[in-house]
C-alpha positions in Angstrom: 58.5 162.0 17.7 58.0 159.6 14.9 57.0 160.8 11.4 54.4 158.6 9.6 53.6 159.1 5.9 50.0 158.0 5.5 50.3 157.1 1.8 50.9 154.2 -0.5 52.5 156.6 -3.1 56.1 155.5 -3.8 56.8 159.0 -5.2 55.8 160.7 -1.9 58.1 158.3 0.0 60.9 159.0 -2.4 60.5 162.8 -2.1 60.5 162.7 1.7 63.5 160.4 1.8 65.4 162.6 -0.7 64.7 165.5 1.6 66.4 163.6 4.4 63.4 162.6 6.6 63.3 159.4 8.6 59.7 158.1 8.5 57.4 155.1 8.5 55.1 154.5 5.5 51.6 153.5 6.4 49.0 152.6 3.8 45.6 153.9 4.9 42.3 152.2 4.4 40.2 155.3 3.8 37.9 155.6 0.8 38.8 158.8 -0.9 36.1 161.1 -2.3 36.4 160.9 -6.1 36.8 163.9 -8.3 33.7 165.9 -9.1 31.9 165.5 -5.8 33.5 168.5 -4.1 35.2 171.7 -5.5 38.9 170.9 -6.2 40.5 172.6 -3.2 38.0 171.1 -0.8 38.4 167.7 -2.4 42.2 167.4 -2.1 42.1 169.0 1.4 39.4 166.6 2.6 41.1 163.5 1.3 44.5 164.5 2.8 42.7 165.0 6.2 41.0 161.6 5.9 44.4 159.9 5.3 46.1 161.8 8.2 43.3 161.0 10.7 43.2 157.3 9.7 47.0 157.1 10.1 46.8 158.8 13.5 44.4 156.1 14.7 47.0 153.5 14.0 50.0 155.6 15.3 48.7 157.7 18.2 52.1 158.9 19.3 53.3 160.1 15.9 53.1 163.0 13.5 51.1 161.8 10.5 51.4 163.3 7.1 48.5 162.8 4.7 48.4 164.2 1.1 46.2 164.1 -1.9 47.0 165.4 -5.4 44.6 166.2 -8.2 44.8 167.9 -11.6 42.4 170.7 -12.5 41.8 171.6 -16.1 39.3 174.4 -16.2 36.3 173.1 -14.3 37.3 169.5 -14.7 39.0 167.6 -11.9 41.2 164.7 -13.0 42.3 162.1 -10.5 43.9 158.8 -11.4 42.7 157.2 -14.6 40.5 154.1 -14.4 42.2 152.4 -17.3 44.4 153.2 -20.3 41.5 154.6 -22.4 40.8 157.0 -19.5 44.5 157.9 -19.4 44.4 158.6 -23.2 41.4 160.8 -22.7 43.1 162.8 -19.9 46.3 163.3 -21.9 44.4 164.4 -25.0 42.5 167.0 -22.9 45.8 168.3 -21.3 47.8 168.5 -24.4 48.5 172.1 -25.6 46.9 173.6 -22.5 47.8 174.8 -19.1 46.3 173.1 -16.0 46.8 173.3 -12.2 48.1 170.6 -9.9 46.7 170.9 -6.4 48.1 168.9 -3.4 46.2 169.1 -0.2 48.5 168.4 2.8 47.4 167.6 6.4 50.0 167.1 9.1 48.5 165.9 12.3 50.4 165.6 15.6 48.4 162.7 17.0 49.7 163.3 20.6 48.7 167.0 20.8 46.0 167.0 18.1 47.8 170.0 16.5 47.0 170.2 12.8 48.8 172.0 10.0 46.9 172.1 6.7 47.6 173.8 3.4 47.1 173.4 -0.4 49.9 173.9 -2.8 49.1 174.9 -6.4 51.4 174.6 -9.4 50.7 175.5 -13.0 51.8 173.1 -15.7 51.7 173.7 -19.5 51.7 170.8 -21.9 53.0 170.8 -25.4 50.7 170.1 -28.3 51.3 166.5 -29.2 50.0 163.8 -31.6 48.3 160.5 -30.9 51.6 158.8 -31.7 53.3 160.8 -29.0 50.6 159.9 -26.5 50.9 156.2 -27.3 54.7 156.3 -27.0 54.2 158.0 -23.6 51.8 155.4 -22.4 54.2 152.6 -23.5 56.9 154.2 -21.4 55.1 155.6 -18.3 52.6 153.7 -16.1 49.7 156.2 -15.9 47.1 154.4 -13.7 48.5 155.5 -10.3 49.1 159.2 -11.3 46.6 162.1 -11.2 46.1 163.3 -14.7 47.8 160.2 -16.1 51.3 161.6 -16.3 54.5 161.6 -14.4 56.5 164.9 -14.3 59.6 163.1 -13.0 59.6 160.7 -16.0 58.5 163.2 -18.7 61.8 164.4 -20.1 60.0 167.1 -22.1 57.7 164.7 -23.9 54.5 166.4 -22.8 55.5 169.1 -20.3 56.5 172.5 -21.8 56.7 174.4 -18.5 56.1 174.3 -14.8 55.4 177.4 -12.7 55.8 176.6 -9.0 56.9 173.6 -7.1 58.1 170.7 -9.2 57.9 168.3 -6.3 54.2 169.3 -5.9 53.6 168.0 -9.5 55.3 164.8 -8.5 53.0 164.4 -5.5 54.3 166.3 -2.4 55.3 169.9 -2.1 58.5 169.1 -0.2 59.5 172.7 0.5 56.3 173.6 2.3 56.1 170.2 4.0 59.6 170.7 5.4 58.6 174.1 6.9 55.4 172.7 8.4 57.2 169.7 9.9 59.9 172.0 11.4 57.1 173.9 13.2 56.3 170.6 14.9 59.9 169.9 15.7 60.6 167.4 13.0 63.6 168.1 10.8 65.6 166.2 8.2 68.5 164.1 9.6 
């Protein structure tokens, strides 16, 4: 059974590869629902399902993994910033506060139509920082393809004070739970 990652995220691919999985990466053509149109948990779950189903149409004999990550700050849902000004706005809002990173995961066995879905939540606390710190961060990290405009794997303590829960979830894929779900479908790391 072939594993397909229905995602264009290089971070998700790196996480799956580091966990020892052999897989094909497939960029889906679905239009994700943007933040704000659905409650956060429904949003990331819905978008993950869209990606998995789209991937299954292209790879009907495969197990397809779709995922969607968002950042929740109170009642605000932050996706990927539209530009650097939007990234600055997001980082200012997150600084000195605790937020939640949600990743919706949908694993679809296209052959049997068996579906495993879940949402992983991780709490992240940011340090209080200055405008200079934010500008230095944006000069070092490309924020436009990251929910909340930050990269935990590149942070080195610049913004993040603490993470409660799955670090890999904050990067974009809760590898521990994905590994368990894939094992239930007979797919294991090499």
